[in-house]
C-alpha positions in Angstrom: 0.0 0.1 0.0 1.2 3.4 -0.9 2.2 5.5 2.3 -0.2 8.4 1.2 -3.3 6.0 1.9 -2.3 5.3 5.4 -5.4 6.9 7.8 -4.2 9.8 9.9 -3.5 7.4 13.3 -1.4 5.5 11.3 0.7 8.7 10.0 0.7 10.1 13.5 2.5 7.1 15.2 4.8 6.9 12.5 5.8 10.8 13.4 6.0 10.0 17.0 8.3 7.1 16.4 10.5 9.1 14.4 10.5 11.9 16.3 11.3 10.0 19.5 14.2 8.0 17.8 15.7 11.3 16.8 15.8 12.3 20.2 17.6 9.3 21.4 20.1 9.5 18.6 20.8 13.7 19.1 21.2 12.7 23.1 23.7 9.7 22.5 25.8 12.3 20.1 25.8 14.7 22.6 27.4 12.2 25.3 29.8 10.8 22.5 30.6 14.5 22.1 31.4 15.0 25.8 33.4 11.8 26.0 35.5 12.8 22.9 36.0 16.5 24.5 37.1 14.8 27.8 39.5 12.4 25.9 41.4 15.1 24.0 41.6 17.7 27.1 43.5 14.8 29.0 40.9 13.7 31.0 40.4 10.4 29.5 37.3 8.8 27.9 34.3 9.8 30.1 31.0 8.3 29.9 28.0 7.9 32.5 26.5 5.0 34.2 23.8 3.8 32.6 21.4 5.1 35.0 22.4 8.3 34.6 22.5 8.5 31.0 19.2 10.8 31.0 20.1 12.7 33.9 23.2 13.8 32.2 21.7 14.5 28.9 19.2 17.0 30.6 21.9 18.5 32.7 24.2 19.3 29.8 21.3 20.8 28.3 20.4 22.7 31.4 23.8 24.4 32.3 25.3 24.8 28.5 27.5 27.5 29.8 28.8 24.8 32.4 28.3 21.7 30.7 30.5 20.0 33.3 27.6 20.3 36.1 25.2 18.2 34.3 28.0 15.2 35.2 28.1 13.3 38.2 30.6 14.8 40.6 33.1 11.7 40.0 33.0 12.6 36.4 32.6 16.4 36.7 36.2 17.1 36.9 37.4 15.7 33.4 34.8 17.5 31.5 36.6 20.8 29.8 35.2 24.3 29.6 32.4 25.4 27.5 34.0 26.1 24.4 36.2 22.9 24.4 33.0 21.1 24.8 30.3 22.6 22.3 33.0 22.8 19.7 33.8 19.1 19.6 29.9 18.1 19.9 29.4 20.2 17.3 32.0 19.2 15.0 30.8 15.3 15.5 27.4 16.4 14.8 28.8 17.9 11.2 30.4 14.7 10.7 27.6 12.8 11.5 25.4 15.0 9.5 27.3 14.7 6.5 28.2 10.8 6.4 24.1 10.8 6.7 23.7 12.8 3.7 26.1 10.9 1.5 24.6 8.1 2.7 21.3 8.6 1.7 22.3 10.0 -1.4 24.1 7.0 -2.4 21.0 4.6 -1.2 18.8 6.7 -3.5 21.3 6.5 -6.6 21.1 2.6 -5.6 17.5 2.0 -5.5 15.7 0.8 -8.5 12.7 3.2 -9.6 9.3 1.6 -10.0 9.2 -0.3 -13.3 13.3 -0.2 -13.6 15.0 -3.6 -13.3 16.6 -4.3 -9.5 20.2 -4.9 -8.6 18.9 -8.5 -8.0 17.9 -8.6 -11.8 20.8 -7.0 -13.0 22.7 -10.0 -10.9 20.8 -12.6 -12.2 20.9 -11.4 -15.7 24.7 -10.9 -16.2 25.7 -13.6 -13.5 27.9 -11.2 -12.0 28.1 -9.4 -8.5 30.4 -6.8 -7.1 32.4 -9.0 -5.1 32.9 -11.2 -8.1 33.7 -8.6 -10.4 36.4 -7.3 -7.8 38.2 -10.7 -8.0 37.6 -11.2 -11.7 35.6 -14.4 -11.2 32.7 -15.0 -13.0 30.5 -17.8 -13.2 30.3 -17.8 -17.1 32.3 -16.6 -19.9 32.0 -12.5 -20.3 32.7 -10.2 -22.1 34.4 -6.4 -21.0 32.2 -4.4 -18.0 30.4 -1.7 -20.6 28.4 0.1 -18.0 27.2 0.3 -14.5 24.0 0.2 -12.7 23.1 0.6 -9.1 26.3 0.1 -8.2 26.7 -2.8 -10.0 29.0 -3.5 -13.1 27.5 -4.4 -16.3 29.0 -6.9 -18.0 28.0 -8.4 -21.3 27.9 -12.3 -21.7 30.5 -13.3 -24.3 27.8 -14.4 -26.8 25.7 -11.2 -26.5 25.3 -9.2 -29.7 24.4 -5.6 -29.4 23.0 -2.4 -30.8 23.9 1.4 -29.8 21.9 3.9 -30.9 23.5 7.5 -30.5 23.6 10.6 -32.3 26.3 12.3 -33.2 28.7 13.7 -30.5 26.9 11.6 -27.9 30.0 9.5 -26.9 29.4 6.5 -28.8 33.4 6.0 -29.7 34.9 7.2 -26.3 32.3 6.1 -23.6 31.4 2.4 -25.4 33.6 1.3 -28.2 36.9 2.3 -27.3 36.4 0.6 -23.6 35.2 -2.4 -25.8 38.2 -2.6 -27.9 40.7 -2.4 -25.1 38.9 -5.0 -22.9 38.1 -7.6 -25.2 39.1 -10.9 -24.7 40.1 -12.6 -27.8 40.7 -10.9 -31.4 38.5 -7.8 -32.3 37.6 -6.2 -35.4 37.2 -2.5 -35.6 36.0 0.0 -37.6 35.5 3.7 -37.9 35.6 7.0 -39.0 38.1 8.8 -36.8 41.2 8.0 -35.5 40.6 8.0 -31.7 39.8 4.8 -31.7 43.4 3.4 -32.9 45.0 6.1 -30.8 43.5 5.1 -27.7 43.7 1.5 -27.8 46.1 0.2 -30.5 49.4 0.4 -28.2 47.4 -1.4 -25.6 46.2 -4.2 -28.2 49.9 -4.7 -29.0 50.8 -6.4 -25.6 47.8 -9.1 -26.4 48.9 -9.8 -30.1 49.6 -8.1 -33.5 47.9 -5.3 -34.5 46.5 -4.1 -38.4 45.7 -1.0 -39.2 43.8 -0.7 -42.6 43.3 3.0 -43.5 42.0 3.5 -46.9 41.4 7.0 -46.7 44.5 8.0 -44.2 42.2 8.8 -41.8 45.0 8.5 -39.3 48.5 8.9 -39.7 49.2 5.4 -38.5 52.9 4.8 -39.7 52.3 1.1 -40.8 49.0 0.7 -42.8 48.3 -2.7 -43.4 47.5 -4.0 -46.8 44.9 -6.6 -47.8 44.8 -8.7 -51.0 41.1 -8.9 -51.8 41.5 -11.2 -54.9 43.3 -14.0 -52.6 40.7 -16.6 -51.9 38.6 -15.8 -54.6 39.4 -18.8 -56.4 36.6 -20.4 -54.4 33.2 -19.5 -56.1 31.7 -19.0 -52.1 34.6 -16.7 -51.4 34.2 -14.6 -54.5 30.6 -14.0 -53.9 30.8 -12.9 -50.4 33.2 -10.6 -51.2 31.3 -9.0 -54.5 28.1 -8.9 -52.5 29.7 -7.0 -49.9 31.3 -4.4 -52.5 28.0 -3.7 -53.9 26.2 -3.4 -50.8 28.8 -1.0 -49.4 28.1 1.6 -52.2 23.8 1.1 -52.4 22.4 2.7 -55.2 19.5 4.3 -53.2 16.3 5.4 -54.9 17.6 5.0 -58.6 15.4 3.5 -60.9 15.9 -0.6 -60.8 18.4 -0.4 -58.2 17.8 -3.6 -56.5 18.2 -5.2 -60.2 21.0 -3.7 -61.2 22.9 -3.8 -57.6 22.4 -7.9 -58.8 23.8 -7.8 -62.1 26.8 -5.4 -60.8 27.2 -8.0 -58.1 27.0 -11.0 -60.8 29.8 -9.5 -62.8 32.0 -8.4 -60.1 31.9 -11.9 -58.7 32.9 -13.5 -61.7 36.0 -10.6 -62.4 37.1 -11.8 -58.9 37.2 -15.1 -59.7 39.0 -14.8 -63.0 41.6 -13.1 -61.4 42.3 -15.0 -58.6 42.3 -17.9 -60.7 44.9 -16.5 -63.0 47.1 -14.8 -60.0 45.9 -11.3 -61.1 45.2 -8.6 -58.5 42.7 -5.9 -58.1 44.4 -3.8 -61.1 43.4 -6.7 -63.4 40.0 -6.6 -62.1 39.6 -2.8 -62.3 40.6 -2.8 -66.0 38.2 -5.7 -67.0 35.4 -3.6 -65.2 36.1 -0.7 -67.1 36.2 -2.6 -70.5 33.8 -5.0 -70.9 35.3 -5.6 -74.5 38.5 -7.4 -72.7 38.4 -11.1 -73.7 40.9 -12.2 -70.8 38.3 -12.9 -67.9 36.2 -14.6 -70.2 39.2 -17.1 -71.6 39.8 -17.4 -68.1 36.7 -18.5 -66.8 36.1 -20.5 -69.7 39.4 -22.9 -70.0 40.8 -22.6 -66.5 39.6 -26.5 -64.7 38.9 -24.9 -61.5 36.6 -22.1 -63.1 33.1 -22.2 -61.7 30.5 -24.1 -64.1 28.5 -21.4 -65.8 30.0 -18.4 -64.5 31.1 -17.4 -67.7 27.7 -17.5 -68.9 26.7 -15.1 -66.3 29.5 -12.6 -67.3 28.6 -12.6 -70.7 24.9 -12.0 -70.0 25.2 -9.0 -68.2 28.5 -7.3 -70.0 28.0 -8.4 -73.6 24.2 -8.9 -74.0 22.0 -7.2 -76.6 20.3 -5.7 -74.3 22.0 -2.3 -74.5 20.6 -0.6 -71.6 21.1 -3.5 -69.3 24.8 -3.5 -70.2 25.3 0.1 -69.4 23.2 0.3 -66.1 25.4 -3.0 -65.0 28.4 -1.0 -65.8 27.5 2.3 -64.1 26.3 0.5 -61.1 30.0 -1.5 -60.9 31.7 1.5 -61.3 30.3 3.2 -58.6 30.9 0.1 -56.1 34.7 0.3 -57.5 34.9 4.4 -57.6 37.2 4.4 -54.9 39.9 2.4 -56.8 40.3 5.5 -59.0 42.8 7.0 -56.3 46.0 5.0 -56.9 46.7 4.8 -53.2 43.7 3.0 -52.5 44.0 0.4 -55.2 47.8 -0.3 -54.1 46.7 -1.0 -50.4 44.4 -3.8 -52.2 47.5 -5.4 -54.2 50.4 -6.0 -52.0 53.2 -8.4 -53.0 52.7 -12.2 -53.5 52.4 -13.6 -49.6 52.1 -10.8 -47.8 49.3 -7.9 -46.5 46.5 -9.0 -44.0 45.2 -12.5 -44.1 41.8 -13.1 -42.5 42.8 -16.9 -42.2 45.6 -16.5 -39.9 43.4 -13.6 -38.2 40.7 -16.1 -37.4 43.0 -19.0 -36.8 46.3 -18.2 -35.9 48.4 -18.7 -33.1 47.6 -15.2 -31.4 44.8 -12.8 -30.7 44.9 -10.0 -33.1 43.5 -6.7 -33.8 42.4 -5.0 -36.7 41.1 -1.4 -37.2 39.5 -0.7 -40.3 39.4 3.2 -41.0 37.3 5.2 -43.9 35.8 8.4 -44.2 32.5 6.8 -45.0 29.7 8.2 -46.9 31.1 10.3 -50.0 31.2 10.2 -53.7 34.8 8.1 -53.5 33.5 6.2 -50.1 35.7 3.4 -49.5 32.9 1.9 -47.2 32.6 -1.0 -50.0 36.1 -2.3 -49.4 35.8 -2.0 -45.8 32.5 -4.0 -45.9 34.2 -6.5 -48.0 37.1 -7.0 -45.6 34.9 -7.3 -42.7 32.6 -9.5 -44.3 35.5 -11.9 -45.4 36.4 -12.3 -41.6 33.2 -13.2 -40.8 32.7 -15.6 -43.1 36.4 -17.4 -42.4 35.1 -17.1 -38.6 31.8 -18.8 -39.4 33.6 -21.8 -41.4 36.0 -21.9 -38.7 33.2 -22.5 -35.9 31.6 -25.4 -38.2 35.0 -27.0 -37.2 35.2 -26.1 -33.3 33.9 -28.1 -30.5 30.5 -27.0 -29.8 30.4 -25.1 -32.8 32.2 -22.3 -31.3 35.5 -20.2 -31.6 37.9 -21.2 -29.2 39.4 -18.0 -29.3 36.2 -15.6 -29.6 36.1 -12.3 -32.2 34.6 -9.0 -31.0 33.5 -7.0 -34.1 33.1 -3.0 -33.0 31.4 -1.8 -35.8 31.1 2.2 -35.1 29.2 4.1 -37.8 28.3 0.4 -39.2 25.6 2.0 -42.0 28.1 4.5 -42.9 31.3 2.7 -43.2 30.2 -1.4 -42.8 26.9 -1.9 -44.1 27.2 -5.8 -44.4 24.6 -7.7 -46.1 24.8 -10.2 -43.6 24.3 -8.1 -40.6 21.2 -9.3 -39.8 22.6 -12.9 -39.6 25.5 -12.0 -37.3 23.4 -10.3 -34.7 21.4 -13.4 -34.9 23.9 -16.2 -34.4 27.1 -14.8 -34.5 27.0 -14.8 -30.8 26.8 -18.7 -30.6 29.7 -19.1 -33.1 32.0 -17.3 -30.8 31.6 -13.8 -32.7 30.0 -11.0 -30.4 28.9 -8.2 -32.8 28.3 -4.3 -31.5 26.4 -2.5 -34.0 26.5 1.8 -33.5 24.5 3.8 -35.6 23.8 7.5 -35.1 19.8 7.2 -36.1 17.3 4.5 -36.6 17.0 5.9 -40.2 20.5 4.8 -41.2 19.5 0.9 -40.5 16.4 1.5 -42.4 18.3 3.0 -45.3 21.2 0.7 -45.6 19.2 -2.9 -44.9 15.5 -1.9 -45.9 12.2 -0.8 -44.4 12.7 -4.0 -41.8 16.6 -3.2 -41.6 15.8 -2.0 -37.7 13.7 -4.5 -36.3 16.1 -7.3 -38.3 18.9 -5.9 -36.7 17.3 -4.9 -33.1 15.0 -7.8 -32.6 17.8 -10.3 -32.2 20.3 -8.3 -30.3 20.8 -9.0 -26.6 21.6 -5.4 -25.8 20.0 -2.3 -26.8 21.1 0.9 -25.8 19.7 4.2 -26.3 21.1 7.4 -26.0 19.4 10.4 -25.2 19.1 13.2 -27.9 17.0 11.0 -30.9 14.4 12.8 -32.7 13.0 9.7 -34.2 9.6 9.3 -32.5 8.6 6.2 -34.1 11.4 4.6 -32.9 10.8 6.3 -29.5 7.4 4.9 -28.9 9.0 1.5 -30.1 11.3 2.1 -27.2 8.8 3.5 -24.3 6.2 0.7 -25.1 9.2 -1.9 -24.5 9.8 -0.9 -21.3 6.2 -1.2 -20.3 4.0 -0.2 -17.7 3.1 -0.1 -14.3 0.3 1.2 -11.7 0.8 4.4 -10.4 -1.3 5.6 -7.3 -2.8 9.0 -7.8 -4.6 11.3 -5.2 -7.4 13.3 -6.5 -9.4 15.9 -4.0 -12.8 17.0 -3.9 -14.3 19.7 -2.0 -17.8 20.9 -1.2 -19.3 23.6 1.0 -18.9 21.8 4.2 -15.9 19.4 3.6 -12.8 18.6 1.6 -12.3 15.0 0.8 -9.0 13.2 -0.7 -9.4 9.8 -2.7 -6.4 7.7 -4.1 -6.6 5.5 -7.2 -4.2 3.6 -9.3 -3.7 4.1 -12.9 -1.4 2.5 -16.0 1.3 4.8 -16.8 4.7 4.1 -19.2 7.8 3.2 -17.2 9.6 5.6 -19.5 7.6 7.8 -21.7 8.8 9.0 -25.2 10.2 12.7 -23.9 12.1 11.0 -21.0 14.1 9.1 -23.7 14.6 11.5 -25.8 15.9 13.8 -22.8 18.2 10.9 -21.2 21.2 12.7 -19.5 24.8 12.3 -21.3 26.3 9.0 -20.7 22.7 7.8 -19.1 21.6 5.9 -21.8 18.6 3.7 -21.7 19.5 -0.3 -21.7 17.2 -2.9 -23.0 18.8 -6.7 -22.1 16.9 -10.0 -22.8 14.0 -10.2 -20.6 15.0 -7.8 -17.9 13.3 -5.1 -17.4 14.5 -1.9 -18.5 17.5 0.2 -17.0 19.0 3.3 -17.3 22.8 2.8 -17.3 25.8 4.9 -16.7 28.5 4.8 -19.6 31.7 6.5 -18.5 34.0 8.1 -20.8 37.1 6.9 -21.0 38.7 9.7 -19.2 36.3 9.0 -16.1 37.3 5.4 -15.8 40.1 4.1 -13.1 42.4 3.4 -16.1 42.2 6.7 -17.8 45.7 7.1 -17.1 46.2 3.9 -19.5 44.2 5.5 -22.3 46.4 8.8 -22.2 49.4 6.9 -22.2 48.0 4.8 -25.3 47.1 7.8 -27.1 50.7 9.9 -26.2 52.5 6.9 -27.7 50.3 6.5 -30.9 50.6 10.2 -31.5 54.3 9.8 -31.1 54.2 7.1 -33.8 52.4 9.1 -36.0 54.5 11.8 -35.9 57.5 10.1 -36.5 59.8 11.1 -39.4 
């Protein structure tokens, strides 16, 4: 029952008991202050007998100018003068009051509001307690601590996938992505449009294993940019299909007429060209030449004559490159040109054509002896966007991990891989991202998707893109500042409702009455989600009730000095001549 519905007599009894308890506590504090004053003045600890406690308190208050008169004669000589006595008592009262205020604030901060998860629910959901977290002894495989709630660390399970929706400058990188990369066990694949993520974490990750930085747009000044042979491995038809599909998906045609059809035709042509190049020991330079000139016979000859060529692929290539339907050929050529537009930059193309036997190896990344970290940087959107290349690289690693998990005990990688896809819609719009969210965790590949708005997910993965990614996510973090009312309404409804007691008053000429009724209200209305404070996102986790968690910036964390040292060391590397 709500306290507001108690009868006047009940409330009177409670008030009397509270007042009595307050008087007793204040009286005892007065005696403790007197004993401390006597101790500090050299008289020793002075405490009246139990039978004279009340009498002593009354006597001190009655003779405030001579507090010693309130004590029995055998103790009065130990009590200092009024200044020493009352200064000590006042200091004690101030210390106790300050402690009480701090304690009350702490309790209030750790108390779950109605409709929100409790600490017990957090412990149960994440399988962790404060003591266990302190000694690093969890009962299940877990990832890094990414937030706190009601004084409890929030530590995702290793198999959890997550969606983070936060507007620009809300702190996605500095509050979540960087800590995830820094503390992740196993290998990490991290994408970003800024150099911050590399500078804050790369040096620290080098103590775990090899670190690779693939920076197609020279976003950073990292001294040792890794290369990746995008053609190697495409002698396998399935591998060529994965990479071509990712390349085309990385640069969608938007609302162009028949966009989906021509994306498919570009995908078909590109997989054939990648396959032909791999069979012939060629590089992406040859693929680019063939894509520019559909009249070049070389890829047709390879697909027709090579014993390892996929059956029928030469016909697929001819169908869309040399068809009598000239409009189809022209549109396919245009779509393919958009997907490969960034390769017009010789520096970008060079990063995809390392010398034989060198460069980043996706198979070694997944199956090698040591945990590794890969950073893939790109400016993202734009006419010369390298997002298709980022998408193809991440898709290649995911496929290698998926394939390796099939042969691992329990269908799970022995060394997990964490995908931290910052700015995923702009940098790495993987066509199979929904399946990564749905079953990647069970294979030992946890995926964290970061987006600035739900509309980005719909734009990249279709009208159902948000549902396809958000629904299978174990964790959904929603930051304040979002403007998409449709999405905020969805989140508000997921938070549920609660019964709230409301008072109503009525008056008449002779009386005034009060009544209490219960009403159903949203636990978190739309406007409260939109106005969440910085660093205080809403968390939806599996079947647990909602929670507004705290995600500290790296500078607010206990290991902030490590981040600063990493950043300083990285900056020195970048500026070294």
